[in-house]
RODO-2510 file (C-alpha; in nm, 4 decimals, decimal comma):
residues 577
     n   res          X          Y          Z
     1     m     4,6467     2,3579    -6,2603
     2     t     4,4467     2,5838    -6,0272
     3     t     4,5442     2,7322    -5,6921
     4     a     4,3063     2,7454    -5,3969
     5     r     4,3556     2,8505    -5,0376
     6     q     4,2784     2,6102    -4,7562
     7     s     4,1097     2,7001    -4,4325
     8     d     4,4488     2,6616    -4,2617
     9     g     4,5796     2,9506    -4,4706
    10     s     4,8212     2,7529    -4,6888
    11     s     4,8094     2,7196    -5,0673
    12     l     4,6936     2,4151    -5,2530
    13     d     4,7957     2,3388    -5,6107
    14     s     4,5727     2,0729    -5,7583
    15     e     4,3216     2,0254    -6,0358
    16     l     4,0238     2,0995    -5,8136
    17     g     3,8073     2,1783    -6,1098
    18     t     3,8384     1,8233    -6,2474
    19     p     3,5876     1,5639    -6,1272
    20     l     3,7488     1,3088    -5,8988
    21     l     3,7257     0,9502    -6,0111
    22     n     3,7486     0,8105    -5,6593
    23     l     3,3966     0,8239    -5,5191
    24     d     3,5345     0,7826    -5,1637
    25     t     3,6942     1,1272    -5,1641
    26     v     3,5401     1,4248    -4,9806
    27     n     3,4528     1,7203    -5,2002
    28     g     3,5863     2,0560    -5,0833
    29     a     3,8369     1,9060    -4,8397
    30     v     4,2072     1,8182    -4,8506
    31     d     4,4578     1,6571    -4,6151
    32     y     4,7531     1,8241    -4,4442
    33     k     4,9590     1,7893    -4,7625
    34     g     4,6925     1,9585    -4,9745
    35     q     4,5854     1,6349    -5,1450
    36     p     4,2237     1,5120    -5,1844
    37     v     4,1189     1,3192    -4,8746
    38     i     3,9824     0,9649    -4,8652
    39     r     3,6616     0,9523    -4,6615
    40     s     3,7410     0,6195    -4,4961
    41     k     4,0866     0,7363    -4,3834
    42     s     4,0186     1,0894    -4,2660
    43     g     3,7897     1,3082    -4,0624
    44     y     3,4658     1,1869    -3,9034
    45     w     3,4835     1,0542    -3,5457
    46     r     3,8481     0,9428    -3,5730
    47     s     3,9596     1,3042    -3,6115
    48     a     3,6855     1,4458    -3,3915
    49     g     3,8173     1,2274    -3,1083
    50     f     4,1531     1,4074    -3,1087
    51     i     3,9843     1,7473    -3,1186
    52     i     3,7327     1,6650    -2,8454
    53     g     4,0221     1,5485    -2,6260
    54     v     4,1940     1,8833    -2,6797
    55     e     3,8787     2,0713    -2,5791
    56     v     3,8433     1,8632    -2,2606
    57     a     4,1999     1,9548    -2,1625
    58     e     4,1459     2,3232    -2,2401
    59     r     3,8278     2,3344    -2,0309
    60     i     4,0132     2,1733    -1,7395
    61     a     4,2729     2,4501    -1,7641
    62     y     4,0284     2,7384    -1,8057
    63     n     3,7851     2,6322    -1,5340
    64     g     4,0753     2,5575    -1,3037
    65     i     4,1252     2,9341    -1,3084
    66     v     3,7830     3,0976    -1,3434
    67     s     3,5886     2,8763    -1,1019
    68     n     3,7955     2,9728    -0,7972
    69     l     3,9366     3,3056    -0,9125
    70     i     3,7170     3,5020    -0,6722
    71     s     3,8677     3,3066    -0,3812
    72     f     4,2209     3,3938    -0,4949
    73     l     4,1319     3,7611    -0,5346
    74     t     3,9556     3,7946    -0,1977
    75     g     4,2010     3,5698    -0,0131
    76     h     4,5479     3,5949    -0,1698
    77     l     4,5112     3,9505    -0,3083
    78     h     4,2686     4,0667    -0,0342
    79     q     4,0152     4,2366    -0,2626
    80     s     3,6620     4,3123    -0,1432
    81     t     3,3767     4,0886    -0,2564
    82     a     3,2247     4,3470    -0,4924
    83     v     3,5610     4,4373    -0,6499
    84     a     3,6633     4,0728    -0,6871
    85     a     3,3274     3,9802    -0,8453
    86     a     3,3607     4,2703    -1,0894
    87     n     3,7175     4,1679    -1,1774
    88     v     3,6114     3,8069    -1,2394
    89     n     3,3242     3,9204    -1,4618
    90     i     3,5459     4,1620    -1,6584
    91     w     3,8136     3,8996    -1,7176
    92     d     3,5630     3,6260    -1,8032
    93     g     3,3821     3,8687    -2,0327
    94     t     3,7064     3,9639    -2,2070
    95     a     3,7955     3,5971    -2,2495
    96     s     3,4559     3,5369    -2,4099
    97     f     3,4820     3,8406    -2,6389
    98     l     3,8330     3,7750    -2,7689
    99     p     3,7132     3,4757    -2,9760
   100     l     3,5721     3,7375    -3,2152
   101     l     3,9302     3,8512    -3,2809
   102     g     4,0579     3,4940    -3,2939
   103     a     3,7851     3,3923    -3,5382
   104     f     3,8586     3,6927    -3,7615
   105     i     4,2278     3,6021    -3,7770
   106     a     4,1465     3,2364    -3,8435
   107     d     3,8807     3,2963    -4,1100
   108     s     4,0716     3,5706    -4,2913
   109     y     4,4413     3,4905    -4,2521
   110     l     4,5854     3,1953    -4,0619
   111     g     4,3131     2,9318    -4,0853
   112     r     4,1766     2,7306    -3,7929
   113     y     4,4607     2,4794    -3,7607
   114     r     4,7408     2,7345    -3,7344
   115     t     4,5349     2,9616    -3,5085
   116     i     4,4791     2,6708    -3,2677
   117     v     4,8519     2,5949    -3,2502
   118     i     4,9603     2,9579    -3,1979
   119     s     4,6877     3,0341    -2,9434
   120     s     4,7756     2,7159    -2,7518
   121     l     5,1333     2,8395    -2,7164
   122     l     5,0052     3,1739    -2,5813
   123     y     4,7760     2,9852    -2,3462
   124     i     5,0642     2,7766    -2,2086
   125     l     5,2833     3,0854    -2,1604
   126     g     5,0040     3,2631    -1,9721
   127     l     4,9462     2,9647    -1,7421
   128     a     5,3180     2,9346    -1,6708
   129     m     5,3365     3,3039    -1,5746
   130     l     5,0204     3,2675    -1,3648
   131     t     5,1895     2,9905    -1,1688
   132     l     5,4876     3,2204    -1,1162
   133     a     5,2583     3,5008    -0,9934
   134     a     5,1013     3,2677    -0,7357
   135     k     5,4516     3,1854    -0,6120
   136     l     5,5305     3,5497    -0,5377
   137     p     5,4672     3,6575    -0,1757
   138     s     5,1662     3,8652    -0,0686
   139     f     5,1147     4,0969     0,2272
   140     t     4,9054     4,0134     0,5298
   141     d     4,5640     4,1592     0,6033
   142     s     4,7158     4,4213     0,8349
   143     d     4,9114     4,5695     0,5426
   144     c     4,5998     4,6267     0,3319
   145     k     4,4901     4,9674     0,2118
   146     v     4,1218     4,9740     0,1211
   147     t     3,9634     5,2293    -0,1116
   148     n     3,6219     5,2473    -0,2801
   149     i     3,7778     5,1458    -0,6104
   150     f     4,0345     4,8819    -0,5274
   151     t     4,1967     4,7059    -0,2366
   152     f     4,5770     4,7296    -0,2445
   153     c     4,7369     4,4534    -0,0415
   154     s     4,9804     4,2594    -0,2587
   155     p     5,3166     4,3749    -0,3918
   156     k     5,2873     4,5624    -0,7213
   157     l     5,5018     4,3042    -0,8992
   158     q     5,2676     4,0217    -0,8029
   159     v     4,9579     4,2155    -0,9091
   160     i     5,1137     4,3158    -1,2434
   161     v     5,2396     3,9666    -1,3248
   162     f     4,9138     3,8060    -1,2141
   163     f     4,6802     4,0226    -1,4217
   164     f     4,9137     4,0248    -1,7233
   165     s     4,9226     3,6442    -1,7104
   166     l     4,5473     3,6273    -1,6624
   167     y     4,4783     3,8325    -1,9749
   168     l     4,7420     3,6449    -2,1726
   169     v     4,5413     3,3309    -2,0960
   170     a     4,2327     3,5177    -2,2192
   171     f     4,4070     3,5958    -2,5501
   172     g     4,5103     3,2310    -2,5865
   173     q     4,1577     3,1152    -2,5159
   174     g     4,0292     3,3722    -2,7666
   175     g     4,2054     3,2004    -3,0532
   176     h     4,1579     2,8481    -2,9237
   177     k     3,7884     2,8389    -2,8359
   178     p     3,6111     2,9302    -3,1642
   179     c     3,8517     2,7410    -3,3885
   180     v     3,8695     2,4057    -3,2093
   181     q     3,4961     2,3417    -3,2182
   182     a     3,4570     2,4683    -3,5756
   183     f     3,7542     2,2564    -3,6833
   184     g     3,5961     1,9554    -3,5130
   185     a     3,2632     2,0093    -3,6908
   186     d     3,4538     2,0467    -4,0201
   187     q     3,5502     1,6786    -3,9904
   188     f     3,1894     1,5863    -4,0766
   189     d     3,0865     1,6180    -4,4416
   190     e     2,7501     1,7965    -4,4518
   191     r     2,6866     1,6515    -4,8021
   192     h     2,7062     1,2947    -4,6700
   193     p     2,3751     1,1808    -4,5075
   194     k     2,5268     0,9824    -4,2193
   195     e     2,8025     1,2313    -4,1419
   196     c     2,5559     1,5208    -4,1600
   197     k     2,3286     1,3490    -3,9072
   198     d     2,6214     1,2615    -3,6805
   199     r     2,7384     1,6231    -3,6803
   200     s     2,4355     1,7138    -3,4678
   201     s     2,5387     1,4388    -3,2235
   202     f     2,8918     1,5787    -3,2356
   203     f     2,7708     1,9018    -3,0723
   204     n     2,5930     1,7025    -2,7994
   205     w     2,8911     1,4786    -2,7271
   206     w     3,1287     1,7741    -2,7541
   207     y     2,9460     1,9415    -2,4689
   208     f     2,9159     1,6139    -2,2760
   209     t     3,2902     1,5409    -2,2791
   210     m     3,3785     1,9070    -2,2269
   211     c     3,1686     1,9142    -1,9110
   212     s     3,3299     1,5910    -1,7948
   213     g     3,6598     1,7798    -1,8052
   214     i     3,5079     2,0740    -1,6202
   215     l     3,3760     1,8339    -1,3565
   216     l     3,7259     1,6938    -1,2975
   217     s     3,8648     2,0450    -1,2783
   218     l     3,6109     2,1633    -1,0211
   219     l     3,6426     1,8564    -0,7997
   220     i     4,0212     1,8204    -0,8051
   221     l     4,1797     2,1581    -0,8841
   222     n     3,9564     2,3600    -0,6509
   223     y     4,0412     2,1241    -0,3641
   224     i     4,4143     2,1573    -0,4387
   225     q     4,3880     2,5379    -0,4539
   226     d     4,1945     2,5681    -0,1270
   227     n     4,3801     2,3044     0,0749
   228     l     4,7256     2,2494    -0,0739
   229     s     4,8744     2,5201    -0,2940
   230     w     4,7742     2,7861    -0,5455
   231     v     5,1040     2,7259    -0,7240
   232     l     5,0128     2,3614    -0,7788
   233     g     4,6520     2,4601    -0,8556
   234     f     4,7683     2,6852    -1,1427
   235     g     5,0614     2,4654    -1,2460
   236     i     4,8513     2,1576    -1,3252
   237     p     4,6412     2,3434    -1,5887
   238     c     4,9678     2,4484    -1,7557
   239     i     5,0802     2,0847    -1,7808
   240     v     4,7355     1,9827    -1,9077
   241     m     4,7507     2,2427    -2,1879
   242     i     5,0939     2,1191    -2,2960
   243     a     4,9471     1,7686    -2,3227
   244     a     4,6507     1,9090    -2,5192
   245     l     4,8777     2,0707    -2,7785
   246     i     5,0738     1,7476    -2,8229
   247     m     4,7474     1,5539    -2,8661
   248     f     4,6234     1,7998    -3,1282
   249     l     4,9454     1,7748    -3,3298
   250     l     4,9323     1,3939    -3,3201
   251     g     4,6013     1,3986    -3,5085
   252     t     4,7284     1,6191    -3,7939
   253     k     4,7522     1,3385    -4,0504
   254     t     4,3850     1,2464    -4,0043
   255     y     4,2331     1,5955    -4,0289
   256     r     4,0251     1,7313    -4,3156
   257     f     4,1069     2,0890    -4,4166
   258     t     3,8249     2,2750    -4,5884
   259     v     3,9088     2,4375    -4,9224
   260     e     3,7853     2,7938    -4,9467
   261     g     3,5561     2,8467    -5,2416
   262     q     3,5928     3,2249    -5,2457
   263     k     3,9171     3,4175    -5,2865
   264     r     3,7723     3,7338    -5,1340
   265     s     3,7586     3,7537    -4,7549
   266     p     3,4087     3,6706    -4,6223
   267     f     3,4211     3,9835    -4,4068
   268     i     3,4906     4,1960    -4,7144
   269     r     3,2125     4,0247    -4,9107
   270     i     2,9545     4,0877    -4,6401
   271     g     3,0792     4,4395    -4,5743
   272     r     3,0445     4,5240    -4,9455
   273     v     2,6762     4,4323    -4,9312
   274     f     2,5989     4,6782    -4,6522
   275     v     2,8047     4,9548    -4,8160
   276     a     2,6423     4,8996    -5,1570
   277     a     2,2926     4,8896    -5,0054
   278     l     2,3631     5,2140    -4,8221
   279     r     2,4886     5,3844    -5,1380
   280     n     2,1792     5,2661    -5,3265
   281     r     1,9416     5,3615    -5,0452
   282     q     1,7355     5,5894    -5,2719
   283     l     1,6519     5,3102    -5,5162
   284     t     1,2931     5,1857    -5,5147
   285     l     1,2685     4,8099    -5,5563
   286     t     0,9907     4,5639    -5,6054
   287     e     1,0306     4,1862    -5,6023
   288     i     1,3630     4,0748    -5,7502
   289     a     1,4272     3,7420    -5,9188
   290     f     1,7304     3,5883    -6,0919
   291     k     1,8044     3,2777    -6,2908
   292     d     2,0511     3,0259    -6,1581
   293     e     2,2961     2,8235    -6,3706
   294     a     2,0256     2,5684    -6,4550
   295     g     1,7911     2,8421    -6,5784
   296     n     1,5546     2,8168    -6,2811
   297     i     1,4090     3,1393    -6,1423
   298     v     1,5456     3,2191    -5,7949
   299     q     1,3846     3,4928    -5,5873
   300     c     1,5513     3,6953    -5,3137
   301     s     1,4481     3,6102    -4,9595
   302     k     1,1831     3,8439    -4,8189
   303     q     1,3597     3,9476    -4,4981
   304     f     1,5870     4,2524    -4,4891
   305     n     1,4721     4,3643    -4,8360
   306     f     1,6782     4,6835    -4,8143
   307     l     1,9919     4,4716    -4,8697
   308     n     1,8570     4,3718    -5,2138
   309     k     1,9661     4,7161    -5,3307
   310     a     2,3238     4,5880    -5,3177
   311     l     2,2432     4,3728    -5,6229
   312     f     2,2770     4,6844    -5,8399
   313     s     2,6015     4,8621    -5,9180
   314     p     2,6337     5,1766    -5,7020
   315     n     2,7991     5,3685    -5,9852
   316     v     2,7195     5,2544    -6,3379
   317     s     2,9505     5,5126    -6,4962
   318     k     3,2527     5,3619    -6,3193
   319     q     3,1473     5,0046    -6,3982
   320     e     3,1606     4,9042    -6,0324
   321     e     3,0843     4,5403    -5,9653
   322     a     2,7455     4,4754    -5,8074
   323     c     2,7122     4,2250    -5,5236
   324     s     2,5990     3,8761    -5,6169
   325     l     2,2777     3,7158    -5,4936
   326     i     2,4833     3,4724    -5,2836
   327     e     2,6698     3,7608    -5,1166
   328     v     2,3427     3,9402    -5,0369
   329     e     2,1908     3,6265    -4,8872
   330     e     2,5051     3,5716    -4,6787
   331     a     2,4751     3,9244    -4,5399
   332     k     2,1074     3,8656    -4,4619
   333     a     2,1947     3,5449    -4,2791
   334     v     2,4484     3,7233    -4,0590
   335     l     2,2166     4,0184    -3,9913
   336     g     1,9347     3,7803    -3,9001
   337     l     2,1431     3,6437    -3,6123
   338     a     2,1583     3,9816    -3,4344
   339     p     1,8098     3,9766    -3,2701
   340     i     1,8583     3,6185    -3,1459
   341     w     2,2046     3,7091    -3,0163
   342     a     2,0708     4,0123    -2,8286
   343     a     1,7751     3,8235    -2,6784
   344     c     2,0124     3,5652    -2,5252
   345     l     2,2275     3,8207    -2,3394
   346     v     2,0311     3,7922    -2,0130
   347     f     2,1062     3,4186    -2,0128
   348     g     2,4739     3,5182    -2,0242
   349     i     2,4222     3,7473    -1,7231
   350     v     2,2668     3,4606    -1,5264
   351     l     2,5584     3,2277    -1,6049
   352     a     2,8042     3,4930    -1,4843
   353     q     2,6752     3,4472    -1,1269
   354     t     2,7992     3,0899    -1,0847
   355     p     3,1710     3,1640    -1,0253
   356     t     3,0907     3,4759    -0,8198
   357     f     2,7795     3,5123    -0,6025
   358     f     2,6739     3,1466    -0,6198
   359     t     3,0218     3,0602    -0,4866
   360     k     3,0193     3,3276    -0,2140
   361     q     2,6681     3,2174    -0,1173
   362     g     2,7907     2,8618    -0,0649
   363     s     3,0999     2,9718     0,1292
   364     t     2,8789     3,0931     0,4177
   365     m     2,6855     2,7660     0,4527
   366     d     2,7560     2,4310     0,6181
   367     r     2,9645     2,2470     0,3586
   368     t     3,0427     1,9359     0,5638
   369     i     3,0077     1,6213     0,3519
   370     f     3,1284     1,3890     0,6251
   371     p     3,3167     1,4557     0,9505
   372     g     3,6531     1,6111     0,8753
   373     f     3,5799     1,7042     0,5128
   374     d     3,4206     2,0268     0,3919
   375     i     3,3637     2,0628     0,0185
   376     p     3,5259     2,3805    -0,1234
   377     a     3,2627     2,6403    -0,2131
   378     a     3,3921     2,6655    -0,5700
   379     s     3,3580     2,2887    -0,6138
   380     l     2,9816     2,3259    -0,5879
   381     q     3,0029     2,4397    -0,9493
   382     a     3,0796     2,0770    -1,0301
   383     l     2,7072     2,0157    -0,9986
   384     i     2,6565     2,2056    -1,3252
   385     p     2,8760     1,9836    -1,5469
   386     l     2,7488     1,6790    -1,3560
   387     a     2,3937     1,7771    -1,4501
   388     i     2,5064     1,8351    -1,8077
   389     v     2,6762     1,4947    -1,8298
   390     i     2,3664     1,3190    -1,6946
   391     f     2,1069     1,5137    -1,8890
   392     t     2,2985     1,5072    -2,2198
   393     l     2,2633     1,1282    -2,2174
   394     i     1,8923     1,1619    -2,1400
   395     y     1,8508     1,4268    -2,4101
   396     d     2,0368     1,2381    -2,6825
   397     r     1,9071     0,8873    -2,6063
   398     i     1,5541     0,9488    -2,4781
   399     f     1,4278     1,3014    -2,5460
   400     v     1,5409     1,3302    -2,9113
   401     p     1,3959     0,9923    -3,0269
   402     i     1,0603     1,0717    -2,8627
   403     a     1,0522     1,4250    -3,0052
   404     r     1,1625     1,2934    -3,3468
   405     a     0,8678     1,0534    -3,3525
   406     i     0,6296     1,3412    -3,2784
   407     t     0,7741     1,6154    -3,5001
   408     n     0,9375     1,4056    -3,7764
   409     k     1,2472     1,6257    -3,7466
   410     p     1,5883     1,4510    -3,7341
   411     s     1,6914     1,6660    -3,4363
   412     g     1,3571     1,6267    -3,2556
   413     i     1,3012     1,9990    -3,2037
   414     t     1,4373     2,3013    -3,3870
   415     m     1,7499     2,4795    -3,2690
   416     l     1,5535     2,7863    -3,1570
   417     q     1,3029     2,5745    -2,9650
   418     r     1,5945     2,4115    -2,7872
   419     i     1,7510     2,7479    -2,6996
   420     g     1,4205     2,8915    -2,5737
   421     t     1,3586     2,5910    -2,3489
   422     g     1,6939     2,6460    -2,1782
   423     i     1,6235     3,0165    -2,1237
   424     f     1,2900     2,9278    -1,9600
   425     i     1,4659     2,6825    -1,7251
   426     s     1,7181     2,9538    -1,6333
   427     v     1,4306     3,1783    -1,5190
   428     i     1,3153     2,9051    -1,2789
   429     t     1,6766     2,8646    -1,1631
   430     v     1,7123     3,2283    -1,0566
   431     v     1,3756     3,2193    -0,8780
   432     i     1,4996     2,9225    -0,6727
   433     a     1,8320     3,1009    -0,6041
   434     a     1,6437     3,4029    -0,4677
   435     l     1,4222     3,1872    -0,2425
   436     v     1,7232     2,9945    -0,1081
   437     e     1,9049     3,3212    -0,0321
   438     i     1,6006     3,4466     0,1626
   439     k     1,6017     3,1204     0,3600
   440     r     1,9788     3,1553     0,4268
   441     q     1,9377     3,5102     0,5612
   442     q     1,6446     3,4084     0,7794
   443     t     1,8538     3,1265     0,9263
   444     a     2,1330     3,3738     1,0069
   445     i     1,8810     3,5935     1,1897
   446     v     1,7337     3,3031     1,3883
   447     y     2,0789     3,1918     1,5103
   448     g     2,2014     3,5465     1,5776
   449     l     2,4806     3,5344     1,3203
   450     v     2,3909     3,8444     1,1205
   451     d     2,6826     4,0499     1,2554
   452     d     2,9414     3,7731     1,2101
   453     p     3,0578     3,7677     0,8440
   454     d     3,2871     3,4679     0,9032
   455     a     3,0279     3,2497     1,0730
   456     t     2,9099     2,9285     0,9126
   457     i     2,5324     2,9424     0,8783
   458     p     2,3772     2,6186     1,0155
   459     m     2,2087     2,5494     0,6847
   460     s     2,3225     2,2649     0,4613
   461     v     2,4862     2,3591     0,1343
   462     s     2,2587     2,0979    -0,0259
   463     w     1,9991     2,3762    -0,0469
   464     l     2,2016     2,5108    -0,3401
   465     v     2,1890     2,1833    -0,5350
   466     p     1,8638     2,2654    -0,7264
   467     q     1,9909     2,5991    -0,8624
   468     y     2,3209     2,4491    -0,9756
   469     f     2,1614     2,1369    -1,1235
   470     l     1,8859     2,3244    -1,3090
   471     l     2,1405     2,5653    -1,4546
   472     g     2,3246     2,2623    -1,5926
   473     v     2,0041     2,1315    -1,7524
   474     a     1,9401     2,4775    -1,8990
   475     q     2,2853     2,4711    -2,0592
   476     v     2,2166     2,1367    -2,2284
   477     f     1,9340     2,3068    -2,4123
   478     t     2,0610     2,6604    -2,4627
   479     m     2,4397     2,6292    -2,4894
   480     v     2,4412     2,3338    -2,7285
   481     g     2,1538     2,4848    -2,9237
   482     l     2,3433     2,8137    -2,9617
   483     q     2,6576     2,6324    -3,0753
   484     e     2,4745     2,4448    -3,3478
   485     f     2,2676     2,7503    -3,4431
   486     f     2,5579     2,9939    -3,4848
   487     y     2,7722     2,7320    -3,6604
   488     g     2,5044     2,6333    -3,9110
   489     q     2,3452     2,9706    -3,9882
   490     v     2,6553     3,1535    -4,1133
   491     p     2,8436     3,1136    -4,4450
   492     n     3,0893     2,8226    -4,4448
   493     e     3,3928     3,0529    -4,4402
   494     l     3,2597     3,2327    -4,1305
   495     r     3,1940     2,9339    -3,9067
   496     s     3,4714     3,0227    -3,6627
   497     m     3,3171     3,3692    -3,6417
   498     g     2,9736     3,2130    -3,5911
   499     l     3,0961     3,0238    -3,2854
   500     a     3,2768     3,3373    -3,1669
   501     l     2,9444     3,5231    -3,1833
   502     y     2,7918     3,2512    -2,9668
   503     l     3,0738     3,2920    -2,7127
   504     s     3,0409     3,6709    -2,7176
   505     i     2,6901     3,6332    -2,5705
   506     f     2,8522     3,5179    -2,2476
   507     g     3,1328     3,7708    -2,2781
   508     l     2,8920     4,0624    -2,2981
   509     g     2,6761     3,8906    -2,0361
   510     s     2,9716     3,9001    -1,7960
   511     f     3,0377     4,2664    -1,8772
   512     l     2,6718     4,3518    -1,8216
   513     s     2,6784     4,1625    -1,4932
   514     s     2,9846     4,3614    -1,3870
   515     f     2,8116     4,6832    -1,4934
   516     l     2,4986     4,5967    -1,2934
   517     i     2,7074     4,5137    -0,9876
   518     s     2,9003     4,8422    -1,0140
   519     v     2,5872     5,0544    -1,0578
   520     i     2,4009     4,8812    -0,7743
   521     e     2,7042     4,8968    -0,5447
   522     e     2,7421     5,2677    -0,6183
   523     a     2,3759     5,3230    -0,5360
   524     t     2,3524     5,1029    -0,2266
   525     g     2,7095     5,0535    -0,1037
   526     k     2,7338     5,3809     0,0913
   527     d     2,5370     5,2234     0,3742
   528     e     2,6420     4,8785     0,4959
   529     q     2,2830     4,8043     0,5979
   530     g     2,1495     4,8816     0,2513
   531     s     2,4275     4,7348     0,0361
   532     w     2,3225     4,4496    -0,1892
   533     f     2,6797     4,3142    -0,2082
   534     g     2,8347     4,3892     0,1312
   535     d     3,1326     4,1817     0,2450
   536     n     2,9022     4,0505     0,5167
   537     l     2,6516     3,8553     0,3061
   538     n     2,4303     3,8124     0,6126
   539     k     2,3583     4,1861     0,5992
   540     a     2,3620     4,2139     0,2215
   541     h     2,0611     4,1829    -0,0073
   542     l     2,1754     3,9318    -0,2653
   543     d     1,8153     3,8162    -0,2971
   544     y     1,7221     4,1590    -0,4381
   545     f     1,9795     4,1108    -0,7116
   546     y     1,8422     3,7668    -0,7949
   547     w     1,4878     3,9051    -0,8212
   548     l     1,6205     4,1735    -1,0565
   549     l     1,7706     3,8967    -1,2705
   550     v     1,4350     3,7170    -1,2716
   551     g     1,2671     4,0252    -1,4155
   552     l     1,5383     4,0728    -1,6779
   553     s     1,5237     3,7026    -1,7707
   554     v     1,1469     3,7136    -1,8247
   555     m     1,1883     4,0135    -2,0559
   556     g     1,4721     3,8381    -2,2382
   557     l     1,2611     3,5247    -2,2870
   558     a     0,9706     3,7298    -2,4237
   559     a     1,2044     3,9036    -2,6703
   560     f     1,3533     3,5706    -2,7749
   561     i     1,0127     3,4179    -2,8479
   562     f     0,9156     3,7243    -3,0515
   563     f     1,2294     3,7129    -3,2686
   564     a     1,2347     3,3333    -3,2969
   565     k     0,8838     3,3272    -3,4457
   566     s     0,9932     3,5448    -3,7375
   567     y     1,3340     3,3875    -3,7940
   568     i     1,3877     3,2155    -4,1293
   569     y     1,6391     2,9296    -4,1294
   570     n     1,8796     2,9030    -4,4205
   571     q     1,8013     2,6335    -4,6749
   572     k     2,0836     2,4098    -4,5563
   573     s     1,9433     2,3960    -4,2043
   574     m     1,5930     2,3295    -4,3313
   575     a     1,7217     2,0356    -4,5321
   576     q     1,8820     1,8928    -4,2195
   577     g     1,5539     1,9139    -4,0315
***
């Protein structure tokens, strides 16, 4: 009898080394009781359905907060536009970085299932406290004290409770986000031809349904927050997350839990490679080859050759164990992701503008849909998930079959080609945003509204539709491509961490956006006429900021193309097309 740990952190006692007689079982996976799973009764779309439903609910909750957070900060807490935008970016960036911590805990200790449950409880607690914070009274505008750093208007208790709750939600999301998607992809057996092919569709449909949830959130919750009550607007996401946790638990009996093949932590294994290579840095190596179990000669991959030095014991006299070829190749795979990750950061900066300056831009324009109804500025973000929902169907049903016929690849185009296409579309998006902002400012000048920050510019908000819609199309390419890329290019035990790395692109992108805003505001904010981000957007120069983003995006795209050309996919990805 052998003992093996599952990905949910529990122990499994079974004769895993013995060949299973039932051909319908899934190798390397067990059920919630630790028993071998029957393919026809577990995993696949039946389990993925539960998990996708959970993600939809979580996205409703998260976007119910982030999409209109700047309105709450500038309205309810009376912060300035620049300070509120920076606070939104810092919080959103933190929420996107914390998945690295959540993934580490899941991959090394608790496993994905338990991490999802615990983080969901934290999430629910944070949302409940956020609802309480919205219930607390705030001061009026006349009680405000404005400084260059912060605007103090609300009672200290409300501010403390609000921001504590906000970051508690971020911690909950940090454990929830990387594990749910990885756990969903785990329900597809990569050794089974049909399930392996459907796993690529899983990422497409994951994003499709997730954006459907975001669309509901932006259309309904933003309206409730702007027109009815912030308490109700924050309370509904709390109820939705409770329902999501119940739904996830209901699917427990159908889930497949991956059995870990290595007893040593994947982080320790990869870390050993870098340490050993550093200690052997003075060794001179030529081409290295080994024999596998079948006696075939296997050569080390040619990239990052300095890591091959880890294949030799750092200290022969102490009989220290050298790293294996598999461990070295795992380390190379992780290191190879770094240039791609870095090249995508500008895309993360561009996305950070949608809940901040895109929203403030729309709030100054004519938002009348029909007499008596003005669409909330934050609800314009619904155009992004709407574009994603529409274009995902086009991509999966039309684009992929056509591309597959041309390239003979199961996925139509490679993951990096998909990512690069989305980055290119994002460049066009920011160009359009800059041109629309110039048009908006010119309209304000023509109608003599430059000095009135509260005036509605007689320019239809429909001018913003192209930039929102194109950004949604860009996400179909880049976001889904990044998900599949970072999930498939890391060792199996690090897949939660792979998805966390993908999320950290947008976390650091938000931080960089906040940094840019702070630096530019410090440089230009001393003079209201020269400020890029003045509270009066009619006098500000938001178009300058957009043109800066265009330049950064072009440089980011050039760097991405350079690194993508030299990237070597792992063998598993090559086999899948």
